C-alpha angles and dihedrals in degrees: 000000000000134000133153092272098030142054117174120191111197114242089235089062092050089050090049088054092047090047092049089048091051093048089056094046091250131137123231103214107170156310141235127226136159139232125211128263112298095015098098133218102276118107107271126226092261090048089057095038102041113005111049116054108133112099114243089012115146118223116191119195121207119200128238095018090299091280103123108095088202092064111117126198086254088062091059128083136194144132144242116243114240121233 
């Protein structure tokens, strides 16, 4: 699903990417996504509930839909998913 403020990637697609990486002896280490203005850089409820399901996977969150060119990596937040 995609709209100006929302892109959802089905868990099945993420699993396919993970399986393709595993078949090629690669490690999937993370992804970056963004939240809208005022939503901060912590993992959201839906990030934790629906978006992050691979153990040890790093999810980095950029502020303001990642549209500010002055944003540095230090301005982002995120978390590593425990096993």
